[in-house]
N, C-alpha and C positions, 0 to 999 in steps of 0.2 A: 503493500499500500503506500504512495506517494505520500510525503512528508512537504507541508507547506508552512515558512514561517516569515515574516516581515521584518526587516532591517530599515533603520531610521538612517539615511545619510547625513552623518553629521562630524566626520571624519573622514578620513584620509582610505581606512579598512573601508568605511560604508562608500564611501566613493568610487572605490576600486573596485566594487560590485557592480556599478551602473551597467547593465547591457547593451551589445551595440544594436544601431538602429537597423531594421528589417530593410531600409536603402541605403546604402554604406557612404551616400550623398552627406547625408544627415548624420549629425550626433548627439545624443544624448548632455553627451560630454563637454563640449564647446560651444553649445546654444544659449545665446541670449537673446531670441526674437521676442520672450514675454517681458525680460525683465529692461528690454531699451525700445521705446517706441517707435525710435526714429531710425535707428541703423542696426536693432537687432536681429539677430540671421540664427536659423538652424543647422547651417552650412559647416562637415568639420571642416575645423581647423586644429592639426595635429600641433600646431607651434602654442597653443591654448592650455596642452595637457601639461606643461610644467610652465613654472614665471619664477624666475630665481630672486630671491630674496633684495631690496634692494641695497647699496654699500650704507654704514651709516655715516655722517657728515664727517667730514676731517677737518683737523683744527684750518687747515688754509681756506676750505670752502665758510666756515663759521665766523673767519675775521676778512673776509671776504664781503661776509655780510653786513661786518658791524669791524668797521676799521681801526677802531679804540681797543680793540681787545687784545691783550697781549697773551701768549702760548700758556701763561700758565693759566689766566684765566679761563682761557678756551677748556682747558684741561679741567681745571676746578668746578664741580657742581657748584650751581648756583642757589645763594643762600637761601631757605624757606623759613620764615620767622613761626611757620603753623609746625614745621618740622618737630618730631619727639623720637629718641630712642625707645621711648616707651608709650604704648599708645594708648593707655591709662591716662596719661597726663595730655592730653592730645584730643579734644574734642573733636578734631576735622581727618582726624587718621581714617576712620571706619565707622560705619553706622552702628547706633547703641543697638543691640539685640532688645525686636519687641518679642516677650513670649505667646503674645494674641496676633502674631502675626505670619501667614505661610512663610517657611524659609525660602528666601530668594536665591534663582536658579542662577548658579554660578557654573557658564558654559567656558570651557577650556577656551584661549583662542587658538584662532585657525593660523597656522604657522603661514606668514609672508611669503612661502615660498611655493605656497600648494596651488594648484588648479585654479582660473580665474573664474573656474564654474562651481567650484565647492566653496570657494569665497565669496560668492553671490547668494548662493545656498544656504551659507552662515548668517549672514546680514542679523538676523533678527532672533540667532539661534538662542542668543539668552531670555528673550520674552517672551516670544513664539513661540519656541521647539523649535521641531525640525521644518523643512523644506520639503522635505522627498523622501519616498519611501520605495523599496525593490522587497519584490516578491522572490523567494528562494524556492525551489523545486527539485526538493531530494539535495540541498544545498548549492545548485544551480540558478546564475539568475534569469528569472523567466517573464518577468514585467517589472515595469520603473513608471514610476508617478511623482511629477512634483506639483504643488498646492501651495495657499500657505494665504494671509491676508491680503484682500483686493490692493492694498496700500503697495503693497510690494513689488506690484506687476503692472507698471505703466502703462502697456499694450492691452492687460487687460481694461483697465480703467478709462482707457479711451475708445474700445467697443460698448463699452457698458455706457458710454456717455451719450452714443448715437439715439439709445433707448429711454428718454425721460420719464416712463412710465412705469419703470422698473422699481421695486421697493427702494427706497430712497436711506430708512431706518428701520433695523439694525443693516450694516451691510453687512454681505455676503462672507464667507472664506470663498477661493478660488480651486478648482484643481483647471490646472494651465496644459500640462502634459498627459498622456496616460499611451501606454506600448509594450506591448506583447511582446517578446521574439518571435522571428518564422516558425520556429520548431517547437514553439509552446503554443501554435493558436488552435483555436478551438476547443479549449478546455473548461475558459471559463475561469481566467487565471486573474485578467485584466478585469472583471466584475467583482471576484474575490479582492482586487488589492481597491480600487474604490471603496468597498465595502469596509475595509479597516481602515480607510483613510476617512471617511464618513464617522463613522465609531468616533475616531481619535476628535477631530473636527468639532463631534459634538460634545466630548471632554472637556475641550479648552475653552468653551461657553459660546459657541458660532451659534445663529439659529438656522442658518440655511448656508448653501453651498449652489455655486454658479459653474458650467462649464460653456466654453465658446469655440465648439467646432468652427469645421469650414464645411458646409454643405454640400461642396462639389469637389472638393480637391481630392484626391488618390488617397485612401487609406496608408499609403507607405509614405508620403507625402506632407501628412499633416499631423502634430503633435497632437491633437484632440479632440482624436478620433472624428465616429461619425454621431448626429443627432439617435439614429436607431441604437448605439451603443449606450449614449446618456440613457434613454426608456427603458432599455435592459436594464440599467443600473437605480432603476427608481425617480429617474427625473422628468422632469414635465417641460413640455415645450413655453417656456417663459414670451419669450418673442418670435413670432415665424416667420422670419424672414430669409428668402431666398439663399442669399450668400452667409451669412453670416449670425444663425438663430442663437439665441441663448437659452437654455439647458437650468434650469431648477430643480432643487430638492431640498424640502425645509427639513431640519435636522431634530432631534429631542428623542 
């Protein structure tokens, strides 16, 4: 019997599980189509899979910025009147623990040398949580989805702005991308992944989720599936547009 599990993409290990697109001219790992409404693209860009961390500023570059600094001043940390070796003596050092408030999520920062797409997926990790999931079938990546708050995806905002009749409050979460590998097609795995994401989003407090498929696109060339797929996933047609319909599912 096959086993299915879901992995949140929050670090390089999770990012390494993201499966290839069915059409090799596209790549989930380098796509910024939804994050950049003006020039974002789905195209495969191998150069994006590794970005070297920028070098720390040198004394020379700092001196060029401020010609009045000498070498010792450049190397010496600036004086902070609020700094203290003892955090208990410094009210500015850290927030005071509140036993009645939920513990804040402190996500480890993403390595500045991480792939650009992983950095995009990690923008709201400390507040919102993960922005992507991979479905593993018998420990092999079989499906991938990207989601998050509407504010994280300018192109989704632009599509939604076309239809002022859509509910303005509360704003929905969105599922921007959903894809199943060619080898795993026809087994309902995409639907299972959507169901897991909807449960996750409901647990994060969202009342609804939307998707914005391209009705006339080739299924292998679109990141947002087809209207028929979303209907099978429990969504309804909120806007019946011939090219850019809006699919919506209430959560709860």
